[in-house]
C-alpha positions as CSV (number, residue, x, y, z in Angstrom):
1,M,-7.0,-32.5,17.4
2,N,-5.1,-30.1,19.5
3,E,-2.1,-27.9,18.9
4,I,-2.0,-29.5,15.2
5,N,-0.7,-27.3,12.7
6,F,-2.8,-28.0,8.9
7,R,-0.9,-25.6,6.6
8,F,-3.4,-23.6,4.3
9,P,-3.1,-21.8,1.1
10,N,-2.0,-18.0,2.5
11,S,-2.3,-19.3,6.4
12,S,-1.6,-22.3,9.0
13,S,-2.8,-23.2,11.9
14,L,-1.3,-22.5,15.6
15,A,-3.8,-24.7,17.8
16,I,-6.8,-26.6,16.9
17,F,-8.6,-26.8,19.8
18,S,-9.8,-30.4,20.9
19,Q,-13.1,-29.3,21.2
20,P,-15.1,-25.6,20.4
21,L,-14.3,-23.4,23.3
22,S,-16.7,-21.1,24.6
23,S,-15.7,-17.2,25.5
24,K,-15.9,-18.0,28.8
25,S,-13.2,-20.9,28.7
26,I,-10.3,-18.7,26.6
27,S,-8.9,-16.2,29.4
28,F,-5.6,-13.9,28.4
29,E,-2.9,-13.5,30.7
30,K,-0.9,-10.2,30.1
31,S,2.9,-10.0,30.4
32,P,4.8,-6.7,30.9
33,L,6.3,-5.4,27.1
34,T,8.9,-2.2,26.9
35,F,10.5,-0.5,24.4
36,S,13.7,1.1,23.9
37,E,14.2,4.7,22.7
38,K,15.7,3.3,19.8
39,I,12.9,1.1,18.4
40,L,10.0,4.0,19.2
41,Q,12.3,6.4,17.3
42,Q,12.5,3.9,14.4
43,V,8.5,2.7,14.6
44,T,7.6,6.2,14.5
45,E,9.7,6.7,11.7
46,H,8.6,3.8,10.4
47,W,4.8,4.9,10.7
48,I,5.9,8.3,8.7
49,L,6.6,5.7,5.7
50,Q,3.4,4.2,6.2
51,L,1.2,6.7,6.1
52,R,2.9,8.6,2.7
53,Q,2.7,5.2,1.0
54,K,-1.1,4.2,1.8
55,Q,-1.9,8.3,1.0
56,Y,-0.3,7.6,-2.4
57,Q,-1.9,4.7,-3.1
58,L,-5.0,5.8,-2.3
59,S,-4.5,8.8,-4.2
60,K,-3.8,6.6,-7.5
61,K,-7.2,5.5,-7.1
62,G,-8.7,8.6,-7.1
63,I,-9.2,8.4,-3.2
64,P,-8.4,12.1,-1.3
65,A,-6.7,11.2,1.7
66,K,-5.2,13.7,4.2
67,I,-2.6,12.9,7.0
68,K,-3.4,15.1,10.0
69,S,-3.1,14.6,13.8
70,Y,-5.1,12.5,15.7
71,S,-5.8,14.1,19.3
72,S,-7.5,11.2,20.4
73,F,-4.2,9.5,21.0
74,H,-2.3,11.1,23.8
75,D,0.6,8.9,24.1
76,H,2.4,9.6,21.1
77,N,2.4,12.4,19.1
78,L,1.6,10.4,16.0
79,D,-0.7,11.5,13.1
80,A,-3.5,9.4,11.2
81,L,-4.4,9.2,7.4
82,F,-8.0,10.1,7.2
83,V,-10.4,9.5,4.2
84,N,-13.9,11.8,4.0
85,E,-13.3,12.8,7.7
86,K,-12.5,9.1,9.1
87,P,-9.6,8.0,9.9
88,V,-8.5,5.1,8.2
89,M,-4.9,4.6,9.6
90,W,-4.4,5.6,13.6
91,P,-1.7,4.9,16.3
92,G,-4.2,3.4,18.4
93,S,-3.5,0.5,20.9
94,C,-3.8,-3.4,20.1
95,V,-2.2,-6.9,21.6
96,T,0.5,-9.1,20.6
97,L,-0.1,-13.0,21.2
98,R,3.1,-14.0,22.9
99,D,2.3,-17.6,23.9
100,W,-0.8,-19.8,24.3
101,H,-1.5,-22.6,26.5
102,V,-4.3,-25.0,25.5
103,N,-5.7,-27.9,27.8
104,N,-8.7,-29.5,28.0
105,G,-11.8,-27.3,28.0
106,S,-9.9,-23.9,28.2
107,A,-6.9,-21.8,26.8
108,I,-4.6,-19.5,28.0
109,L,-3.1,-16.5,25.6
110,F,-0.4,-14.5,26.8
111,V,-0.2,-11.3,25.2
112,S,1.5,-7.9,25.8
113,E,-0.1,-4.4,24.5
114,L,1.2,-2.3,22.0
115,S,-0.1,0.1,19.1
116,Y,-0.8,-0.3,14.8
117,P,2.2,2.0,14.3
118,F,4.2,-1.7,14.5
119,I,2.1,-3.8,12.5
120,A,3.7,-3.1,9.0
121,A,7.1,-3.0,11.0
122,L,7.3,-6.1,12.0
123,S,6.4,-7.3,9.0
124,D,9.3,-5.3,7.6
125,E,12.5,-6.6,7.3
126,N,14.4,-4.1,6.6
127,F,12.9,-2.5,9.7
128,L,13.6,-5.7,11.7
129,N,17.2,-5.9,10.1
130,K,18.1,-2.3,11.7
131,L,17.2,-3.7,14.9
132,H,18.4,-7.3,14.8
133,D,19.9,-6.7,18.4
134,E,16.8,-5.7,19.8
135,N,15.5,-9.3,19.8
136,F,12.5,-7.7,18.1
137,H,11.8,-11.0,15.6
138,S,9.7,-12.6,18.3
139,L,7.2,-10.3,18.6
140,R,3.9,-10.7,16.3
141,P,1.7,-8.3,14.3
142,P,-1.4,-7.3,16.5
143,L,-3.6,-10.6,17.8
144,A,-7.2,-10.1,16.3
145,V,-10.4,-12.3,16.6
146,C,-12.6,-13.5,14.5
147,T,-15.6,-14.9,13.9
148,F,-18.6,-15.8,11.2
149,A,-22.0,-14.7,12.2
150,I,-24.5,-17.8,11.2
151,T,-27.9,-16.7,10.6
152,S,-31.5,-17.9,11.7
153,D,-31.7,-19.7,8.0
154,S,-27.9,-20.9,7.8
155,F,-26.1,-18.6,6.2
156,L,-22.8,-18.0,6.8
157,V,-21.9,-14.1,6.9
158,L,-18.6,-12.7,5.3
159,T,-17.8,-8.9,5.1
160,V,-15.4,-7.4,2.4
161,R,-13.2,-5.4,3.2
162,G,-13.3,-1.6,1.9
163,I,-10.4,-0.4,-0.5
164,A,-9.2,2.9,1.9
165,T,-8.5,0.5,5.4
166,P,-4.5,-0.4,5.2
167,V,-4.7,-3.7,6.0
168,Y,-6.1,-6.5,3.6
169,P,-8.2,-3.9,1.4
170,G,-11.0,-5.4,-0.4
171,R,-10.4,-8.9,0.8
172,F,-13.2,-11.4,2.3
173,Y,-13.2,-11.3,6.1
174,G,-15.8,-12.3,9.0
175,Q,-16.5,-9.7,11.9
176,G,-14.0,-8.4,14.1
177,G,-11.3,-6.9,15.0
178,N,-7.8,-6.4,17.1
179,P,-8.4,-5.9,20.7
180,Q,-7.3,-2.8,22.1
181,H,-6.1,-4.3,25.1
182,S,-5.2,-7.1,27.0
183,Q,-7.8,-7.4,29.3
184,I,-10.8,-8.9,26.6
185,D,-13.9,-9.7,27.4
186,L,-14.1,-11.8,24.3
187,L,-18.5,-11.6,24.3
188,Q,-18.4,-8.0,24.9
189,H,-15.5,-7.3,21.7
190,Q,-17.5,-9.6,19.4
191,L,-21.3,-7.9,20.1
192,E,-19.5,-4.6,19.7
193,E,-17.7,-5.8,16.7
194,M,-20.9,-7.3,15.1
195,E,-23.1,-3.6,16.0
196,E,-20.5,-1.9,14.3
197,E,-19.5,-3.9,11.3
198,L,-23.1,-5.2,10.6
199,L,-25.8,-3.0,13.0
200,I,-26.9,-6.6,14.4
201,K,-27.8,-5.6,18.4
202,P,-26.5,-7.4,21.0
203,D,-29.9,-9.3,21.7
204,E,-30.4,-10.7,18.6
205,V,-26.9,-12.8,19.4
206,M,-27.4,-15.9,20.5
207,H,-24.7,-15.4,23.1
208,D,-24.0,-18.9,24.3
209,S,-23.7,-20.0,20.7
210,L,-20.3,-18.2,20.8
211,K,-17.8,-20.9,20.2
212,F,-14.6,-21.1,18.8
213,F,-12.2,-23.6,17.1
214,G,-8.7,-22.6,17.2
215,I,-5.9,-20.0,15.8
216,V,-5.0,-19.6,12.3
217,E,-2.0,-17.2,11.8
218,D,-0.8,-15.1,8.3
219,Q,1.6,-16.7,5.7
220,E,1.0,-14.2,3.1
221,N,0.8,-10.6,4.1
222,F,1.5,-9.9,7.6
223,P,3.1,-12.9,8.1
224,R,3.1,-14.7,11.8
225,K,-0.6,-12.8,12.2
226,P,-2.9,-14.5,14.0
227,D,-6.7,-14.8,14.8
228,L,-8.4,-16.4,16.8
229,I,-11.8,-18.0,14.9
230,G,-14.9,-18.6,15.7
231,T,-19.1,-18.7,14.9
232,V,-22.3,-17.3,16.4
233,K,-25.8,-17.4,16.1
234,I,-28.0,-14.8,15.5
235,S,-31.9,-14.4,15.3
236,L,-32.0,-12.6,12.2
237,S,-32.4,-14.4,8.2
238,S,-30.3,-13.8,5.8
239,H,-32.7,-11.3,4.5
240,E,-33.0,-9.3,7.3
241,L,-29.5,-8.9,7.6
242,K,-28.7,-8.3,4.2
243,D,-31.6,-5.1,4.2
244,R,-30.5,-3.8,7.1
245,F,-26.9,-3.3,6.1
246,E,-27.4,-2.2,2.5
247,S,-30.1,0.7,4.7
248,R,-26.3,2.3,5.7
249,L,-24.9,4.6,3.0
250,H,-21.6,3.3,1.6
251,N,-20.1,6.5,3.1
252,N,-21.3,6.1,6.8
253,R,-20.1,2.4,7.0
254,P,-16.7,1.3,8.9
255,P,-13.4,1.8,6.5
256,D,-13.2,-2.0,6.7
257,V,-16.9,-3.3,6.0
258,A,-17.9,-2.2,2.3
259,D,-20.1,-5.0,2.0
260,T,-21.0,-8.5,2.7
261,R,-21.5,-11.9,1.4
262,L,-23.6,-14.5,2.3
263,I,-23.0,-18.7,1.9
264,H,-25.2,-21.4,2.9
265,F,-23.6,-22.9,5.4
266,D,-23.6,-26.4,4.4
267,D,-20.8,-28.3,3.0
268,E,-21.0,-28.5,-0.8
269,N,-22.6,-25.0,-0.6
270,L,-19.0,-23.9,1.2
271,F,-16.6,-26.1,-0.8
272,D,-18.2,-24.6,-3.9
273,F,-17.4,-21.4,-2.8
274,L,-13.9,-21.5,-1.1
275,K,-13.3,-23.4,-4.4
276,S,-14.7,-20.5,-7.0
277,E,-12.7,-18.2,-5.0
278,T,-8.4,-17.4,-4.8
279,P,-7.0,-17.5,-1.6
280,K,-5.9,-13.7,-2.2
281,N,-9.8,-13.0,-2.3
282,F,-9.2,-13.6,1.4
283,C,-7.6,-12.1,4.4
284,P,-5.3,-15.1,4.9
285,P,-6.7,-16.0,8.3
286,A,-9.7,-15.5,7.3
287,H,-9.3,-18.2,4.5
288,G,-7.3,-20.6,6.7
289,G,-10.5,-20.0,9.9
290,L,-13.2,-21.2,7.1
291,L,-11.1,-24.2,6.4
292,L,-10.8,-24.9,9.8
293,V,-14.6,-24.4,10.6
294,G,-15.6,-26.2,7.3
295,M,-13.2,-28.9,9.2
296,R,-14.8,-28.8,12.0
297,E,-18.3,-29.0,11.0
298,F,-17.6,-31.5,8.0
299,G,-14.8,-33.5,8.9
300,V,-11.4,-34.0,7.5
301,D,-12.0,-35.4,4.8
302,W,-14.4,-32.3,3.6
303,L,-11.1,-30.4,4.1
304,N,-8.8,-32.5,2.2
305,R,-11.2,-32.4,-1.2
306,I,-9.9,-28.6,-1.0
307,T,-6.7,-28.8,-0.1
308,N,-6.2,-31.8,-2.0
309,N,-7.8,-30.1,-5.2
310,D,-10.4,-32.8,-6.0
């Protein structure tokens, strides 16, 4: 199952590892990436439109949002969008996946650094057409890392993104996000994300259980946006996790983690859950990621039952 392509309802696999890979078995190699002044100017103008559009969308839902300077980002003089004084769209750094090489027991991901204003720009055909002579179509929207925590009593943990977040608002996701730099420590990245999102402490995560199964890309909202998909076990029970998460007031939760959903992690419960929800209720890579995890755990026949609508 190496580099086999599966077409899911709103995503597809870029690579399926022939065996689960630990975080230490996946390395990143940085490729240099430079942009012309023309590209940077077009990205800046597109970013302003993105901020205004999201501000308008939130205002229609009764959520006030302000566009103002994002002083912690020093490379470019760009603004950010704030809700309750928290940034929900900001011009931070991220990486784009350029290529990958999977060998027996290891994988190399070739990445380049760029910034968040490129995310929507790379999915906008009008934007790309303006820059057709810049060979811009080869870039992917930013790489994300998405893992699904599994509790001590075998519940798989999903997060529900807030409606203010600009990427996949209100949809199911796992734990993780977009790494900021090409020098990525996958384990450390996920430990930090799980603590920020779910209040899981690093010593409550079974580090050796972190395994990755493949790469899944979006085919719906942000075409070609890839997620590295995995699972990790934690020492908390589902009740302990839920109680701790709900102890934090809604206003204090990250913009992209408004709630959680726990699914008993066995073949029938995961099957029933995925059949009861439409793919559009998920971030596309997370939906394909759950199918990939299910196929790995429960077999190809399990996957075929879902994709063939049995």
